[in-house]
N, C-alpha and C positions, 0 to 999 in steps of 0.2 A: 212939527219942530224936530222930532226924532229922526225923520228921514232926511231933513235938511242938514242936521248936524252930522249925520252918518257919512254924507258924501265927502266933506273935507277930510274926515278921519280916514276913510277908505283911500282917498287920493293921497294922503300923506303916507299911508301904509305902502301904497304902490311905489311912491317915490323912494322911500327908505329901502324897499326891497330891490329896486333898480340900482341904487347906490351900493348896497351891500353886494349884490351880484357882480357889479362892475369891479369893486375892490378885490373880490375873489379872483376874477378872471385876470386882472392886471397883475396881482401878486403871483399867482401860479404861472402866468406867462413869463414873468421875469425869472422865476426859478428855473423853468425849462430852458429859457434862453441862456442862462448862465451855465447850466449843465451841458448844453450843446456847444458852448464856446462862442456863441454869437454876441453875447453881452458881457462886458467885464464884470468882475466881482463887485466893484464899488457901486456903479449905477444900479445894478440888479438888486443888490442888497437894500439900497435906499428905497427902491420901488416896493420891495417886499415889506419892509418895516412900515412905510407909509400906508400901504394897502391894508396891512393887518390892523393898524391903528384906526383907519376909517371903518373897517368892518366891525371892530370891537365897539367903537362909538355908536354905530348903528344898532348893534345888538343891545347895548344898554339903553338906548333911546326907546327901542321897542319894548323892553321889559319894564321901563319906568312909566310909560304912558297908560292911561286907563282905558281908552277905547279899543274895541275889537281885540281883546286879549287872546282869545282862542285862535283867531286867524293869525295874529301876530306871532304867536308861539309856533304855529305850524309852518309859517313862511320862514322864520328864522331857523328852525330845526332843519328844514329842507336845504336852505342855503348853506348852513354851516356843515351839514353832512356831506354835501357835494364838495365843499372846499376841502374838508378833511380827507375825503377819498382821493381827490386829485393830488393833494399835497403828499399823501402816503405813497402814491404812485411815483411822485418825484423823488421821494426818499429811496424807494426800491431801485429806481433808475440810477441813482447816484452811488449805490453800494459797490458795484464793480470797480469804480474809480477810487473811492475813498478807502476801500479795504485791500487795496493792491499790496500794501506793505506787509500786513500781518495775516490777511485772509479772513474769511467769514467766521471761523471758529472764535477768534479773539473778539470780534464784533458781537457775536451772539452771547458770549460770556458776560461782556460788559453790559449789554442791553438787559440781560436777565438780572444782573446785580442792581441796575438802576430801577427796574420794574419791581423788584422785591421790596425796596425801600418805599417806593411810591405806593405799593399795595398796602403796606403797613400804615403809612400815613393816611391813605384813603379810609381805612377802617377807623382811625382816630377822628378824622374830620367828619365822617359820616353823620353823626348826630347834629352837627351844627352847619353843615354845608348848605349854601344858598345858591351856588353856581352849578350848572349842569356839566356833565362829563365832557361835552364837546369843547368847552373852554379850556379844560386842562390838557386835552389832547392837542388842541391848537397851540397852547403854550409850549408843549414839547416840540412840536413841529417848528415853531418860531425859533426856539433855541437851536434846533438842529439845522434848519435851512437858512435862516437869516442872520441871527446874531453872531454865529461863528465867523461868517464872512465879514461882517461889520467889524468884529474885533481884529481880524487879520488885516483888513483894509487900513485900520488906524495903527495897529501895532507893528506890522511887518516893516514899513519904511524906516522906523527908528532902529529896529533890530538890525536891519541890513546896513544902516549907516554906521552904527557904533559896534556892531558885532554881537553874537549871542552871549559872550561873556561880559557884556557891559552891565554894570550894576544899575545904571540909569534906565536902560531899555528893558532888560530882562527882569530885574528885581523890583522895579518901581512902575514904569510906564505900562507894561503888559498887564500886571495884576490889577492895577487901578482901573484901566480902561475896560478890562474884561468884566470886573465886578459892576461897573457902571452900566455897561450895555445889557448885561443880564437882567438888570432891574427895570429896563424900559417897560415891559408888560405890567410889572407891579406898579410902577409909577402911574401908568395910564389908568389902570383899574382903580387905584386909590383916589386919584384925582377926580375921576368921574363919580365914583361911589360916594365920596364925602360931600358932593354937591347935592345929594338927595337926602332931605331931612326925614323922610318917612319910610325909607327902605335902604338898609345897609347890608353890606357883606360882613361875614365874620372875619376875624383876624386869621383863623385857620384856613379860610378860603384863600386868603392872600398868600399864606405860607405854602399851601398846596400848589398854587399857581406858580410861585417862585421855584419850588422844588421841581416841577415839571419842566420849567424853562431851563434850570440848571442841569437837569438830567439829559435833556436834548442836546445842550451845549457839550456836556461831558461825553456823551456817546459819539458825537461827531469828532471831537478832538481825540478821543482814545483810538478811534478807528484810523484816523489819518496818521497818528503817531505810532501805531502798532501796539497799543496797550489793550488790556482787557483781562479781567480776572473776576472770579466769583468764589468766595470762601466764607463759610459761616464760623470758621474757627481760627482764622489768621490772627485776629485780635480778640482776646477774651471778652465776651459779652457784647462789645460794640459791633462786632461783625454780624451778630444775630440780627441787628437792625439795619446795618449798612454793610452788606457783603462786598461792596466795591472798594472798601478801604484798602489802599495800597500800602505795603510795608517795605521799608528800605533800611539799610544800615549806614549811618553817617557818624564819623568819628568813633566808630565802634559801638554806637548807641542805636537802638531801634527807633525809627521815626515813622509815623503814620501820615499818609496824605489823604486828607478828608475828601477833597474833590469839589466840583462846582455845585452839585446838588446841595450839599451841606452848607457851603458858603452863601449861596444865594438865598436859601431858605432862612438861614439865621439872620441875615441882614433884613430881609422882608419881615420876619417876626418882630424884630426890635422896632423897626420904623412903623409898621402897621399898628402895633400895640400902643405906641406912644401917641400916634395920630388919632386912633379910634377911641382910646380911653385916657384922655389927658389928665384926669384927676385920680387915676388909680394909684399913682405914687406921687409923693410930694415933689420930687425932682425927676420928672418924667424923661428929661433929656439924657439921663444916665443910661436908660435902656437902649436906645438906638446907638448912642456913642459907644457903649461897651460892645455891642454886637458888631458894629462896623470896624472898631479898633481890633477886635479879636480876629476877624476874618482877614483884614489887610495885613496885620502883623504876621499871622500864620502863612498867608499866601506869599507875601513879599520875602519873608525870611527864608522860606523853603526854596523859592526861586533864586535868592541870593546865594544860598549854599550850593545850588547846582552850578552856578557860574564859576565857582572855585576862587572867586575874588574876595570872599568874606573871611575875615580872620577867624581862626579856630575858637578863640575865646568868645567872641561875639556870637559865633554860630552855636556853640554849646549853650550859651546863655539863652539864646532864642528857643532852643529845643526845650530847655528847662521851663521857660515861661509859658510855652505852648503845650506843656505836658506831653512832650514827644509828638506833637501834632494832633493830640486828642482833644484839645481845648474846645474847638468849635463844635465838634460832634457832641461832646458832653453838654455844652450850653444849649445846643439845639434840642436834644432829647429832654433836658430839664425844662426848657422854655415851653416846648410843645405840651408836655404833661401839665404844667401849671395853667397855661391858657385853656387847654381842653377842659380841665376841671371847672374853670370859671365860666367858660362859654356854654358848656353842657348845662350848668345850673341856670344860665340866662334863658335857655329855651325850654326848660322844664326837665323833670327827672324821668319822664316816660320815654325811655329809649326803646321804641318799638322796632323790631326787625324790619317791618314793612317800610319804614321811613329811614332806615339806617343807611343802606347801600343804594337804594333808589330814591329819587327825589321828584315828587309831584309839584306842579305849579302852585297848588294851594299851600303845600307844606313850605315851599320856598318863600312864599309871600308871608306866611305866619312867622317864620324865623327872621326874615328880613325886617319886619316891623318890630319884633322884640329887640333885635340888635340895634335898630335905629333909636328906640327908646333908651336903651342902656348907653349907647354912644353919645346921644345928646345930653344925657346926665353926666357923662364923662367917666363913669366907672361901672364895673360889673357888680 
């Protein structure tokens, strides 16, 4: 019976491997076609996003099934490593074009700033992480290669029609669509993970995934716009955690621009916490609503100020309410610290260095089962 049952499992494994490999080839091919100018941004971006979704679905299917785990892990690691390597080459190939305005130095500074924050978050997430590093690198590449083009595809026509100073286009449509598109990988992971009753990801996994997506998006946008800075002292204390925080003067007041990493991670934190632990608070809807409202208000109001069409009274009021643009950063830091304390406790107090920065399959399975029990309970 064991030999008979092993054949279908092995056949299913081969089928999933073929599907995953095909999704990688199609996605990377679309990226290269776009860089070469053979395929327009719109269709190529759609292919990349669909291919990434199929690949992630296959990866989670591999991880959730019980048969031939060792083989499955090796196959998925090989496929994902190949995909990341080819995607990284696509990023390198795109650099001369996207850094034409500001040069490689600005790009390098912004990349360093984004990686600094991701490294700190990686340390915090380490004790509760259930997802391998390849998924996070893939999220960064998706934000860089795919979601930026998707945002431009949807946002540019409205901006061109009404002008860059249009409140509707620049201050409302662009921020809302950007925040929605950056959450696509998060929505996919949450949707698939919540269907599995015996193995769940941690909330900080989702936050890390969102932060990587936002960082990739931010790095591409900054390169094309000629931005990029790294400073640990521009904003007291906050810059130690997020050295990419840009600072400007508006109405004679100092205003901080948090950026896509902070915004995407904060929304993901609120949504994931409410969905994974619905009984943690009596009114759980407040958590995601507050995080979404804070991000959109900060993003939209700062874009509105840039248009020059916002009245000075309303502009100053928005600066006060967002704490000079620091609100989302403070909420993210506070939220991550709170969730980390709760989820560290859920997986046990033994924070061993051997399982902190590296993650074995056995340790990932142990943590996933503990999070599943806590999330099925509804609270930590």
